[in-house]
DRENDO-1510 file (C-alpha; in Angstrom, 1 decimal, always signed):
<recs>
REC; n; res; u; v; w
REC; 1; MET; -4.1; -8.4; -17.1 .
REC; 2; LYS; -1.1; -8.6; -14.8 .
REC; 3; LEU; +0.0; -5.2; -15.8 .
REC; 4; LEU; -3.5; -3.8; -15.2 .
REC; 5; GLN; -3.5; -5.3; -11.7 .
REC; 6; ILE; -0.4; -3.6; -10.3 .
REC; 7; PRO; -0.5; +0.0; -9.0 .
REC; 8; THR; +1.4; +2.9; -10.4 .
REC; 9; ALA; +4.0; +2.7; -7.6 .
REC; 10; THR; +4.9; -0.9; -8.7 .
REC; 11; LEU; +4.8; -0.2; -12.5 .
REC; 12; GLU; +8.1; +1.6; -12.7 .
REC; 13; GLN; +9.9; -1.5; -11.3 .
REC; 14; ARG; +8.0; -3.8; -13.8 .
REC; 15; ILE; +9.1; -1.6; -16.7 .
REC; 16; LYS; +12.7; -1.7; -15.5 .
REC; 17; GLU; +12.6; -5.5; -15.4 .
REC; 18; GLU; +11.3; -5.6; -18.9 .
REC; 19; LEU; +14.0; -3.1; -20.1 .
REC; 20; GLU; +16.7; -5.3; -18.6 .
REC; 21; ALA; +15.3; -8.6; -20.0 .
REC; 22; ASN; +14.6; -7.3; -23.6 .
REC; 23; PRO; +17.4; -5.5; -25.4 .
REC; 24; ALA; +15.0; -4.6; -28.2 .
REC; 25; LEU; +13.1; -2.3; -25.8 .
REC; 26; GLU; +14.6; +1.0; -24.7 .
REC; 27; GLU; +13.6; +4.2; -22.9 .
REC; 28; GLY; +13.4; +7.5; -24.8 .
REC; 29; GLU; +11.5; +9.3; -27.5 .
REC; 30; GLU; +11.3; +7.8; -31.0 .
REC; 31; THR; +13.5; +9.3; -33.7 .
REC; 32; GLU; +12.6; +9.7; -37.4 .
REC; 33; ASP; +12.6; +6.5; -39.4 .
REC; 34; ALA; +16.0; +6.0; -41.0 .
REC; 35; LEU; +14.5; +5.0; -44.3 .
REC; 36; GLU; +13.9; +7.8; -46.8 .
REC; 37; VAL; +10.5; +7.5; -48.5 .
REC; 38; ARG; +10.3; +8.7; -52.1 .
REC; 39; ASP; +7.4; +10.7; -53.6 .
REC; 40; ASP; +5.7; +7.4; -54.9 .
REC; 41; GLY; +5.6; +6.1; -51.3 .
REC; 42; THR; +8.4; +3.5; -51.9 .
REC; 43; ASN; +11.8; +3.2; -50.3 .
REC; 44; ASP; +15.1; +1.4; -50.9 .
REC; 45; VAL; +14.0; -1.7; -49.0 .
REC; 46; ASP; +10.9; -2.0; -51.2 .
REC; 47; ASP; +13.2; -2.1; -54.3 .
REC; 48; PHE; +15.2; -5.0; -52.8 .
REC; 49; ALA; +11.9; -6.8; -52.1 .
REC; 50; GLU; +10.8; -6.5; -55.7 .
REC; 51; THR; +14.1; -8.0; -57.0 .
REC; 52; GLU; +14.1; -11.0; -54.7 .
REC; 53; GLU; +13.9; -14.5; -56.1 .
REC; 54; PRO; +11.0; -16.8; -54.9 .
REC; 55; VAL; +11.7; -17.9; -51.4 .
REC; 56; LYS; +10.9; -21.2; -49.6 .
REC; 57; GLU; +7.8; -21.6; -47.6 .
REC; 58; GLU; +9.6; -21.6; -44.3 .
REC; 59; GLU; +11.3; -18.4; -45.2 .
REC; 60; PHE; +8.1; -16.7; -46.3 .
REC; 61; GLU; +6.9; -15.8; -42.8 .
REC; 62; LEU; +10.2; -14.0; -42.0 .
REC; 63; GLU; +10.3; -12.2; -45.3 .
REC; 64; GLU; +6.7; -11.0; -44.9 .
REC; 65; TYR; +7.5; -9.9; -41.4 .
REC; 66; LEU; +10.5; -7.8; -42.6 .
REC; 67; THR; +8.5; -6.1; -45.2 .
REC; 68; ASP; +5.5; -5.4; -42.9 .
REC; 69; TYR; +7.7; -4.2; -40.0 .
REC; 70; ILE; +9.5; -1.7; -42.1 .
REC; 71; GLU; +6.3; -0.4; -43.8 .
REC; 72; ASP; +4.5; -0.3; -40.5 .
REC; 73; ASP; +6.0; +2.9; -38.9 .
REC; 74; PRO; +7.9; +1.7; -35.8 .
REC; 75; SER; +7.3; +5.1; -34.2 .
REC; 76; SER; +3.7; +4.1; -33.7 .
REC; 77; TYR; +4.9; +1.8; -30.9 .
REC; 78; LYS; +6.2; +4.6; -28.8 .
REC; 79; LEU; +4.5; +4.9; -25.5 .
REC; 80; GLN; +3.3; +8.5; -25.7 .
REC; 81; ALA; +1.9; +9.8; -22.4 .
REC; 82; ASN; +0.0; +13.1; -22.9 .
REC; 83; ASN; -1.9; +12.9; -19.6 .
REC; 84; TYR; +0.7; +14.2; -17.2 .
REC; 85; SER; -0.6; +16.5; -14.5 .
REC; 86; ALA; +0.8; +20.0; -14.6 .
REC; 87; ASP; +2.4; +19.3; -11.2 .
REC; 88; ASP; +4.3; +16.2; -12.4 .
REC; 89; GLU; +7.9; +17.3; -12.7 .
REC; 90; ASP; +10.0; +14.1; -12.1 .
REC; 91; LYS; +9.7; +10.4; -12.0 .
REC; 92; THR; +11.4; +9.8; -8.7 .
REC; 93; MET; +9.8; +8.9; -5.4 .
REC; 94; PRO; +11.0; +10.2; -2.0 .
REC; 95; ILE; +13.1; +7.7; -0.1 .
REC; 96; ALA; +13.5; +8.0; +3.7 .
REC; 97; VAL; +17.1; +7.5; +4.8 .
REC; 98; GLU; +17.2; +6.8; +8.5 .
REC; 99; ASP; +18.3; +4.3; +11.1 .
REC; 100; THR; +16.0; +1.4; +11.7 .
REC; 101; PHE; +14.4; +0.7; +15.1 .
REC; 102; HIS; +16.8; -2.2; +15.7 .
REC; 103; GLU; +19.9; -0.1; +14.7 .
REC; 104; TYR; +18.7; +2.5; +17.3 .
REC; 105; LEU; +18.6; -0.2; +20.0 .
REC; 106; GLU; +22.0; -1.5; +19.0 .
REC; 107; GLN; +23.4; +2.0; +19.4 .
REC; 108; GLN; +22.3; +2.0; +23.0 .
REC; 109; LEU; +24.1; -1.2; +23.7 .
REC; 110; GLY; +27.3; +0.9; +24.0 .
REC; 111; MET; +25.8; +2.4; +27.2 .
REC; 112; LEU; +25.7; -1.0; +28.9 .
REC; 113; ASN; +28.8; -2.3; +30.7 .
REC; 114; LEU; +28.8; -5.6; +28.8 .
REC; 115; ALA; +31.8; -7.8; +28.4 .
REC; 116; GLU; +32.9; -8.6; +24.8 .
REC; 117; GLY; +31.8; -12.1; +23.8 .
REC; 118; LYS; +29.1; -14.0; +25.5 .
REC; 119; GLU; +27.1; -11.0; +27.1 .
REC; 120; LEU; +27.3; -8.9; +23.9 .
REC; 121; ILE; +26.2; -11.7; +21.7 .
REC; 122; LEU; +23.3; -12.5; +24.0 .
REC; 123; ALA; +22.2; -8.8; +24.1 .
REC; 124; GLU; +22.4; -8.6; +20.2 .
REC; 125; GLN; +20.4; -11.8; +20.0 .
REC; 126; ILE; +17.6; -10.4; +22.2 .
REC; 127; ILE; +17.5; -7.2; +20.3 .
REC; 128; GLY; +17.3; -9.1; +17.0 .
REC; 129; SER; +14.3; -11.0; +18.5 .
REC; 130; ILE; +12.4; -7.9; +19.3 .
REC; 131; ASP; +9.6; -7.3; +16.6 .
REC; 132; ASP; +8.7; -4.0; +14.8 .
REC; 133; ASP; +6.2; -3.2; +17.5 .
REC; 134; GLY; +8.9; -3.2; +20.2 .
REC; 135; TYR; +7.9; -6.6; +21.8 .
REC; 136; LEU; +10.0; -9.6; +22.6 .
REC; 137; ARG; +7.7; -12.4; +21.4 .
REC; 138; ARG; +10.2; -15.3; +21.8 .
REC; 139; GLU; +10.4; -17.3; +25.0 .
REC; 140; PRO; +13.8; -17.6; +26.8 .
REC; 141; ILE; +14.0; -21.3; +25.9 .
REC; 142; GLU; +13.7; -20.4; +22.2 .
REC; 143; ILE; +16.4; -17.8; +22.5 .
REC; 144; ILE; +18.6; -20.4; +24.2 .
REC; 145; ASP; +18.1; -22.7; +21.2 .
REC; 146; ASP; +18.9; -19.9; +18.8 .
REC; 147; LEU; +22.2; -19.1; +20.5 .
REC; 148; MET; +23.2; -22.7; +20.6 .
REC; 149; PHE; +22.4; -23.2; +16.9 .
REC; 150; ALA; +23.8; -20.0; +15.6 .
REC; 151; HIS; +26.7; -19.3; +17.9 .
REC; 152; ASN; +27.3; -22.6; +19.7 .
REC; 153; LEU; +26.8; -20.6; +22.9 .
REC; 154; THR; +25.3; -22.0; +26.1 .
REC; 155; VAL; +23.4; -19.6; +28.3 .
REC; 156; THR; +20.9; -19.9; +31.1 .
REC; 157; GLU; +17.4; -18.4; +31.4 .
REC; 158; LYS; +18.6; -16.2; +34.3 .
REC; 159; GLU; +21.3; -14.7; +32.0 .
REC; 160; ILE; +18.7; -13.9; +29.4 .
REC; 161; VAL; +16.4; -12.2; +32.0 .
REC; 162; ASP; +19.3; -10.2; +33.4 .
REC; 163; ILE; +20.2; -8.8; +30.0 .
REC; 164; LEU; +16.5; -8.2; +29.1 .
REC; 165; ASN; +16.0; -6.2; +32.3 .
REC; 166; MET; +18.8; -3.9; +31.0 .
REC; 167; ILE; +17.2; -3.6; +27.6 .
REC; 168; HIS; +13.9; -2.7; +29.3 .
REC; 169; ARG; +15.5; +0.6; +30.3 .
REC; 170; PHE; +16.3; +1.5; +26.7 .
REC; 171; ASP; +14.5; +4.2; +24.8 .
REC; 172; PRO; +11.7; +4.1; +23.8 .
REC; 173; PRO; +10.1; +3.1; +27.2 .
REC; 174; GLY; +8.4; -0.3; +27.0 .
REC; 175; THR; +11.0; -1.8; +24.6 .
REC; 176; GLY; +11.4; -5.6; +25.0 .
REC; 177; ALA; +8.1; -6.2; +26.9 .
REC; 178; ARG; +6.7; -9.6; +26.5 .
REC; 179; ASP; +3.0; -8.6; +26.5 .
REC; 180; LEU; +0.9; -5.4; +26.7 .
REC; 181; GLN; +0.6; -5.5; +30.4 .
REC; 182; GLU; +4.4; -5.6; +30.9 .
REC; 183; CYS; +4.8; -2.9; +28.2 .
REC; 184; LEU; +2.4; -0.4; +30.1 .
REC; 185; SER; +4.0; -1.3; +33.4 .
REC; 186; LEU; +7.5; -0.5; +32.1 .
REC; 187; GLN; +6.3; +2.9; +30.9 .
REC; 188; ILE; +4.7; +3.7; +34.2 .
REC; 189; ASP; +7.9; +2.8; +35.9 .
REC; 190; PHE; +9.8; +5.1; +33.6 .
REC; 191; LYS; +7.5; +8.0; +34.4 .
REC; 192; LEU; +7.8; +7.3; +38.2 .
REC; 193; GLU; +11.6; +6.8; +38.2 .
REC; 194; VAL; +13.1; +8.9; +35.4 .
REC; 195; GLU; +10.5; +11.6; +35.0 .
REC; 196; PHE; +9.6; +11.8; +38.7 .
REC; 197; ASP; +10.7; +15.5; +39.1 .
REC; 198; LEU; +8.5; +16.5; +36.1 .
REC; 199; HIS; +5.2; +15.5; +37.7 .
REC; 200; GLY; +3.2; +17.1; +40.5 .
REC; 201; LEU; +2.0; +15.3; +43.6 .
REC; 202; ASP; -1.5; +14.6; +42.2 .
REC; 203; GLU; -0.1; +13.2; +39.0 .
REC; 204; ILE; +2.4; +11.0; +40.9 .
REC; 205; HIS; -0.5; +9.7; +43.0 .
REC; 206; ASN; -2.5; +8.9; +39.8 .
REC; 207; LEU; +0.5; +7.2; +38.3 .
REC; 208; ARG; +0.8; +4.9; +41.3 .
REC; 209; ILE; -2.9; +4.0; +41.1 .
REC; 210; ALA; -2.4; +3.4; +37.4 .
REC; 211; ARG; +0.5; +1.1; +38.2 .
REC; 212; ARG; -1.8; -0.9; +40.6 .
REC; 213; ILE; -4.5; -1.1; +38.0 .
REC; 214; ILE; -2.0; -2.6; +35.4 .
REC; 215; ASP; -0.3; -5.0; +37.8 .
REC; 216; GLU; -3.3; -6.2; +39.9 .
REC; 217; TYR; -6.5; -5.6; +37.9 .
REC; 218; PHE; -5.5; -5.5; +34.3 .
REC; 219; ASN; -8.3; -7.9; +33.3 .
REC; 220; GLU; -11.0; -5.7; +34.9 .
REC; 221; PHE; -9.4; -2.6; +33.2 .
REC; 222; SER; -9.3; -4.2; +29.7 .
REC; 223; LYS; -13.0; -5.1; +30.1 .
REC; 224; LYS; -13.9; -1.7; +31.4 .
REC; 225; HIS; -15.4; -2.9; +34.7 .
REC; 226; TYR; -15.0; +0.5; +36.3 .
REC; 227; GLN; -17.3; -0.1; +39.3 .
REC; 228; LYS; -15.3; -3.1; +40.3 .
REC; 229; LEU; -12.1; -1.1; +40.0 .
REC; 230; GLN; -13.5; +1.6; +42.2 .
REC; 231; ARG; -14.5; -1.0; +44.8 .
REC; 232; TYR; -11.2; -3.0; +44.7 .
REC; 233; LEU; -9.0; +0.1; +44.9 .
REC; 234; GLY; -11.2; +2.1; +47.3 .
REC; 235; ILE; -11.0; +5.3; +45.2 .
REC; 236; SER; -13.5; +7.8; +43.8 .
REC; 237; GLU; -14.8; +7.9; +40.3 .
REC; 238; MET; -12.8; +11.1; +39.6 .
REC; 239; GLN; -9.5; +9.4; +40.9 .
REC; 240; LEU; -10.2; +6.4; +38.7 .
REC; 241; LYS; -10.8; +8.6; +35.7 .
REC; 242; SER; -7.6; +10.5; +36.2 .
REC; 243; SER; -5.6; +7.3; +36.6 .
REC; 244; ILE; -7.1; +5.7; +33.5 .
REC; 245; GLU; -6.2; +8.9; +31.6 .
REC; 246; GLU; -2.6; +8.4; +32.6 .
REC; 247; ILE; -2.8; +4.8; +31.2 .
REC; 248; LEU; -4.3; +6.0; +28.0 .
REC; 249; LYS; -1.4; +8.4; +27.5 .
REC; 250; LEU; +1.0; +5.3; +27.2 .
REC; 251; ASN; +2.0; +3.8; +23.9 .
REC; 252; PRO; +0.9; +0.2; +23.4 .
REC; 253; LYS; +3.4; -0.1; +20.6 .
REC; 254; PRO; +6.7; +1.4; +21.8 .
REC; 255; ALA; +8.5; +1.2; +18.5 .
REC; 256; SER; +5.7; +3.1; +16.6 .
REC; 257; GLY; +7.0; +6.3; +18.0 .
REC; 258; TYR; +10.3; +5.9; +16.3 .
REC; 259; LYS; +10.5; +6.5; +12.6 .
REC; 260; GLY; +12.7; +3.6; +11.8 .
REC; 261; SER; +10.5; +1.0; +13.5 .
REC; 262; GLY; +10.1; -1.0; +10.3 .
REC; 263; SER; +9.3; -1.0; +6.6 .
REC; 264; ARG; +5.6; -0.5; +7.2 .
REC; 265; THR; +6.3; +3.1; +8.3 .
REC; 266; SER; +8.2; +3.9; +5.1 .
REC; 267; GLN; +5.4; +3.0; +2.7 .
REC; 268; TYR; +4.2; +5.8; +0.4 .
REC; 269; ILE; +0.9; +5.9; -1.4 .
REC; 270; VAL; +1.2; +7.0; -5.1 .
REC; 271; PRO; -2.2; +7.9; -6.4 .
REC; 272; ASP; -3.0; +6.4; -9.8 .
REC; 273; PHE; -5.5; +9.1; -10.6 .
REC; 274; THR; -6.1; +12.8; -9.7 .
REC; 275; ILE; -9.4; +14.5; -9.8 .
REC; 276; VAL; -9.5; +18.3; -9.6 .
REC; 277; ASN; -12.6; +20.5; -9.4 .
REC; 278; ARG; -12.2; +23.4; -11.9 .
REC; 279; ASP; -15.1; +25.8; -11.3 .
REC; 280; GLY; -17.6; +23.0; -10.9 .
REC; 281; GLU; -16.2; +20.8; -13.6 .
REC; 282; LEU; -14.3; +17.7; -12.6 .
REC; 283; ASP; -11.0; +17.1; -14.4 .
REC; 284; LEU; -9.5; +13.6; -14.3 .
REC; 285; THR; -5.8; +12.8; -15.0 .
REC; 286; LEU; -4.1; +9.5; -15.0 .
REC; 287; ASN; -0.8; +9.4; -13.2 .
REC; 288; SER; +1.8; +8.4; -15.9 .
REC; 289; ARG; +4.8; +9.4; -13.8 .
REC; 290; ASN; +6.1; +5.9; -13.7 .
REC; 291; ALA; +5.3; +5.0; -17.4 .
REC; 292; PRO; +8.2; +6.5; -19.5 .
REC; 293; ASP; +8.3; +6.8; -23.3 .
REC; 294; LEU; +9.3; +3.4; -24.7 .
REC; 295; ARG; +10.5; +2.6; -28.2 .
REC; 296; ILE; +12.1; -0.2; -30.3 .
REC; 297; ASN; +15.9; -0.1; -30.2 .
REC; 298; GLU; +17.3; +1.7; -33.2 .
REC; 299; GLN; +20.1; -0.8; -33.6 .
REC; 300; TYR; +17.7; -3.7; -33.9 .
REC; 301; LYS; +15.8; -1.9; -36.7 .
REC; 302; ASP; +19.0; -1.2; -38.5 .
REC; 303; MET; +20.0; -4.8; -38.3 .
REC; 304; LEU; +16.7; -5.8; -39.9 .
REC; 305; GLN; +17.2; -3.3; -42.7 .
REC; 306; SER; +20.8; -4.6; -43.2 .
REC; 307; TYR; +19.6; -8.1; -43.5 .
REC; 308; LYS; +17.1; -7.1; -46.3 .
REC; 309; VAL; +19.8; -5.4; -48.2 .
REC; 310; ASN; +22.2; -8.4; -47.8 .
REC; 311; LYS; +19.5; -10.8; -48.8 .
REC; 312; ALA; +18.7; -8.8; -51.9 .
REC; 313; ASN; +22.4; -9.0; -52.8 .
REC; 314; LYS; +22.5; -12.7; -51.9 .
REC; 315; ARG; +25.1; -12.1; -49.2 .
REC; 316; THR; +23.2; -13.7; -46.2 .
REC; 317; ASP; +24.2; -16.9; -44.4 .
REC; 318; LYS; +22.6; -19.2; -41.8 .
REC; 319; LYS; +24.0; -17.4; -38.8 .
REC; 320; GLU; +22.7; -14.0; -40.0 .
REC; 321; LYS; +19.2; -15.5; -40.5 .
REC; 322; GLU; +19.3; -17.0; -37.0 .
REC; 323; ALA; +20.2; -13.6; -35.7 .
REC; 324; VAL; +17.3; -12.0; -37.5 .
REC; 325; LEU; +14.9; -14.6; -36.1 .
REC; 326; PHE; +16.1; -13.7; -32.6 .
REC; 327; ILE; +15.6; -10.0; -33.4 .
REC; 328; LYS; +12.1; -10.7; -34.6 .
REC; 329; GLN; +11.3; -12.4; -31.3 .
REC; 330; LYS; +12.6; -9.6; -29.2 .
REC; 331; ILE; +10.9; -6.9; -31.3 .
REC; 332; ASP; +7.6; -8.7; -31.1 .
REC; 333; SER; +8.0; -8.9; -27.3 .
REC; 334; ALA; +8.8; -5.2; -27.1 .
REC; 335; LYS; +5.8; -4.2; -29.3 .
REC; 336; TRP; +3.6; -6.4; -27.1 .
REC; 337; PHE; +4.8; -4.9; -23.9 .
REC; 338; ILE; +4.4; -1.3; -25.2 .
REC; 339; ASP; +0.9; -2.1; -26.5 .
REC; 340; ALA; +0.1; -3.7; -23.1 .
REC; 341; ILE; +1.2; -0.6; -21.2 .
REC; 342; LEU; -0.9; +1.6; -23.5 .
REC; 343; GLN; -3.9; -0.7; -23.1 .
REC; 344; ARG; -3.4; -0.6; -19.3 .
REC; 345; GLN; -3.6; +3.2; -19.3 .
REC; 346; GLN; -6.6; +3.4; -21.6 .
REC; 347; THR; -8.5; +0.8; -19.5 .
REC; 348; MET; -7.7; +2.5; -16.2 .
REC; 349; TYR; -8.7; +5.9; -17.5 .
REC; 350; LYS; -11.9; +4.6; -19.0 .
REC; 351; SER; -12.9; +2.8; -15.8 .
REC; 352; MET; -12.0; +5.8; -13.5 .
REC; 353; TYR; -13.8; +8.2; -15.7 .
REC; 354; SER; -17.0; +6.1; -15.5 .
REC; 355; ILE; -16.6; +5.9; -11.7 .
REC; 356; MET; -16.1; +9.7; -11.5 .
REC; 357; GLN; -19.3; +10.3; -13.6 .
REC; 358; TYR; -21.3; +7.8; -11.5 .
REC; 359; GLN; -20.2; +9.4; -8.2 .
REC; 360; TYR; -20.1; +13.0; -9.6 .
REC; 361; ASP; -21.8; +14.6; -6.6 .
REC; 362; TYR; -19.4; +13.0; -4.1 .
REC; 363; PHE; -16.3; +14.2; -6.0 .
REC; 364; LEU; -17.8; +17.7; -6.1 .
REC; 365; THR; -18.7; +17.9; -2.4 .
REC; 366; GLY; -16.8; +15.2; -0.6 .
REC; 367; ASP; -20.0; +14.3; +1.3 .
REC; 368; GLN; -20.2; +10.6; +1.8 .
REC; 369; LYS; -23.9; +10.8; +2.0 .
REC; 370; THR; -24.0; +11.6; -1.7 .
REC; 371; LEU; -22.4; +8.3; -2.6 .
REC; 372; LYS; -24.6; +6.1; -4.8 .
REC; 373; PRO; -24.9; +2.4; -4.6 .
REC; 374; MET; -22.4; +1.1; -7.1 .
REC; 375; ILE; -21.2; -2.4; -7.9 .
REC; 376; LEU; -18.6; -3.7; -10.4 .
REC; 377; LYS; -21.3; -4.6; -12.8 .
REC; 378; ASP; -22.5; -1.0; -13.0 .
REC; 379; ILE; -19.1; +0.2; -14.3 .
REC; 380; ALA; -18.7; -2.9; -16.5 .
REC; 381; ASP; -22.0; -2.1; -18.2 .
REC; 382; ILE; -21.0; +1.5; -18.8 .
REC; 383; THR; -17.4; +0.8; -20.1 .
REC; 384; GLY; -18.2; -2.4; -21.9 .
REC; 385; LEU; -15.4; -4.1; -20.0 .
REC; 386; ASP; -15.5; -7.4; -18.2 .
REC; 387; ILE; -16.4; -7.4; -14.5 .
REC; 388; SER; -13.0; -9.0; -13.8 .
REC; 389; THR; -11.2; -6.2; -15.6 .
REC; 390; VAL; -13.0; -3.6; -13.6 .
REC; 391; SER; -12.2; -5.5; -10.4 .
REC; 392; ARG; -8.5; -5.4; -11.3 .
REC; 393; VAL; -8.6; -1.7; -11.9 .
REC; 394; ALA; -10.3; -1.1; -8.6 .
REC; 395; ASN; -8.0; -3.3; -6.6 .
REC; 396; SER; -5.0; -1.6; -5.0 .
REC; 397; LYS; -5.5; +1.6; -6.9 .
REC; 398; PHE; -5.9; +5.1; -5.4 .
REC; 399; VAL; -7.4; +8.4; -6.5 .
REC; 400; GLN; -6.3; +11.8; -5.1 .
REC; 401; THR; -9.1; +14.2; -4.6 .
REC; 402; GLU; -9.6; +17.5; -2.8 .
REC; 403; PHE; -10.9; +15.5; +0.2 .
REC; 404; GLY; -7.9; +13.1; +0.5 .
REC; 405; THR; -6.5; +10.1; -1.2 .
REC; 406; MET; -8.9; +7.1; -1.3 .
REC; 407; ARG; -9.0; +3.5; -2.5 .
REC; 408; LEU; -11.1; +3.0; -5.6 .
REC; 409; LYS; -12.8; -0.1; -4.0 .
REC; 410; ASP; -14.1; +2.2; -1.3 .
REC; 411; PHE; -16.5; +3.7; -3.8 .
REC; 412; PHE; -18.2; +0.4; -4.4 .
REC; 413; SER; -21.1; -0.6; -2.2 .
REC; 414; GLU; -24.3; -2.6; -2.1 .
REC; 415; SER; -27.7; -0.8; -2.0 .
REC; 416; LEU; -30.1; -0.7; +0.9 .
REC; 417; GLN; -33.8; +0.2; +0.6 .
REC; 418; THR; -35.3; +2.8; +2.9 .
REC; 419; SER; -38.9; +2.8; +4.3 .
REC; 420; THR; -39.9; +5.1; +1.4 .
REC; 421; GLY; -38.6; +2.7; -1.2 .
REC; 422; GLU; -35.5; +4.7; -2.1 .
REC; 423; GLU; -32.3; +2.9; -2.7 .
REC; 424; VAL; -29.2; +4.2; -0.8 .
REC; 425; SER; -25.6; +3.1; -0.6 .
REC; 426; THR; -24.5; +1.1; +2.4 .
REC; 427; LEU; -21.7; +3.6; +2.7 .
REC; 428; GLU; -24.3; +6.3; +3.5 .
REC; 429; VAL; -25.7; +4.0; +6.2 .
REC; 430; LYS; -22.2; +3.5; +7.7 .
REC; 431; LYS; -21.6; +7.2; +7.7 .
REC; 432; ILE; -24.9; +7.8; +9.6 .
REC; 433; LEU; -23.9; +5.0; +12.0 .
REC; 434; THR; -20.5; +6.6; +12.6 .
REC; 435; ASP; -22.1; +10.0; +13.3 .
REC; 436; ILE; -24.6; +8.4; +15.8 .
REC; 437; ILE; -21.8; +6.6; +17.7 .
REC; 438; ALA; -19.6; +9.7; +17.7 .
REC; 439; GLU; -22.5; +11.8; +19.3 .
REC; 440; GLU; -23.5; +9.1; +21.9 .
REC; 441; ASP; -23.1; +9.6; +25.6 .
REC; 442; LYS; -19.9; +7.6; +26.3 .
REC; 443; ARG; -21.0; +6.9; +29.9 .
REC; 444; LYS; -24.0; +5.0; +28.4 .
REC; 445; PRO; -23.1; +4.0; +24.8 .
REC; 446; PHE; -25.8; +2.7; +22.5 .
REC; 447; SER; -26.2; -1.1; +22.2 .
REC; 448; ASP; -26.6; -2.6; +18.7 .
REC; 449; GLU; -30.4; -2.9; +19.3 .
REC; 450; LYS; -30.6; +0.8; +20.1 .
REC; 451; LEU; -28.5; +1.7; +17.1 .
REC; 452; LYS; -30.9; -0.3; +14.9 .
REC; 453; ASN; -33.9; +1.6; +16.3 .
REC; 454; LEU; -32.2; +4.9; +15.7 .
REC; 455; LEU; -31.4; +4.0; +12.1 .
REC; 456; ARG; -35.0; +2.9; +11.6 .
REC; 457; ASP; -36.2; +6.2; +13.0 .
REC; 458; ARG; -34.2; +7.8; +10.0 .
REC; 459; SER; -36.0; +5.5; +7.6 .
REC; 460; TYR; -33.1; +3.0; +7.2 .
REC; 461; ASN; -34.6; -0.5; +7.3 .
REC; 462; ILE; -31.8; -2.6; +8.9 .
REC; 463; ALA; -31.5; -5.6; +11.1 .
REC; 464; ARG; -29.6; -5.7; +14.4 .
REC; 465; ARG; -27.1; -8.3; +13.0 .
REC; 466; THR; -26.5; -6.0; +10.0 .
REC; 467; VAL; -25.7; -3.1; +12.4 .
REC; 468; ALA; -23.2; -5.4; +14.2 .
REC; 469; LYS; -21.6; -6.3; +10.9 .
REC; 470; TYR; -21.3; -2.6; +9.8 .
REC; 471; ARG; -19.9; -1.7; +13.2 .
REC; 472; GLU; -17.3; -4.4; +13.0 .
REC; 473; GLN; -16.4; -3.2; +9.5 .
REC; 474; LEU; -15.9; +0.3; +10.9 .
REC; 475; ASN; -13.6; -1.1; +13.6 .
REC; 476; VAL; -16.0; +0.2; +16.3 .
REC; 477; PRO; -16.1; -2.0; +19.5 .
REC; 478; VAL; -19.2; -3.1; +21.3 .
REC; 479; ALA; -21.0; -0.8; +23.6 .
REC; 480; ARG; -19.4; -2.1; +26.8 .
REC; 481; LEU; -15.9; -1.4; +25.4 .
REC; 482; ARG; -16.9; +2.1; +24.2 .
REC; 483; LYS; -17.9; +3.1; +27.8 .
REC; 484; GLU; -15.9; +6.0; +29.4 .
REC; 485; LEU; -16.0; +7.6; +32.8 .
</recs>
């Protein structure tokens, strides 16, 4: 179940861990069995087994295992993956090699005229305290404590502010801000001071108004009280709109514009499945790129056979028997792991195939309105799997389609009954809701009550609180915050 839960991107690392922990498991294609089988179906080891004397009860389990293991073709435990996509050529993932955001800031320290020792250590401490969004979230008193604890260095709050003001002029603009208001203000200053010659008179005038809005009326701006802003600033609606457009061009997360801003920007989605439309027929493939062929180590199989030969000739001792018991444990573990990987692939393919058939119209057209209501129980009933198993397949798994790469759990939704008695997916309702909000007049955006009435006009029986819930799930703000000039 644990193997089933992890995505393909993590499976390769899990297999490497197992290969390192179990010497009986190795990577590669299985070779022909070393035992030569005669026409009557017997082999040399079978002959030794027939000539053995009666064994003690504690030895019987091991003896039976040796015979069964050799007769049971070990090559059947190979992990054979025949469902590679035609485009799968290698098993490697791209790795971005680049400086991190903090390394980029440290490179700019060389441009400051800082004395070796106290000032440089203080600057490095401040840069190290800046988060991946580009903000300095730690208070000066906390930085003072950090320096005292880590470097036995005593500094004042004024020294911290002086160095921080230098870092505020680093690229990207807004770096080291302590909150959003200061971040936007620093970026406006950069435009007015550094890029002054690049702007026309009207743009400079709008930037200055934008600076006043940020510094003096940030609360009214964040709540979109536009009429108050016009009255306080004594400007026209057109001037206010132009100034707000300048603010909206700014970056609320300065570090996000730099590729090395943190590990979150270096994450890659590896689809677990691929669905291709081949002339109206959907073709599903399971991504097995990170599941190599696995087999039992040949040397361990040879050691088992040698033990049988020696036991038949009465040349075994206690140490050799202990070694064989160890080998048995490792081979059992390797066989279990290979079987678990195979079962994982079969369960995933079976579940995804049922989802594809259930949502066939969507995978053909990409139209979210064609998505049917589907819950975990529906797929569990079709596949005969437990609901918890289907849930593990759907969790953190992705499918690549002609319309983009999507999470499997996004295809699951509850049903909602229309005024005509037809059951539709809540995903369809959310798509309609998104379309209505996208087409609304942003000067007078629809309230949740109005959205409810518009949905009911389209035969979707829905309550206002449900509209609010769907809107929040879609990350759409309330009407007041959607208002634009």
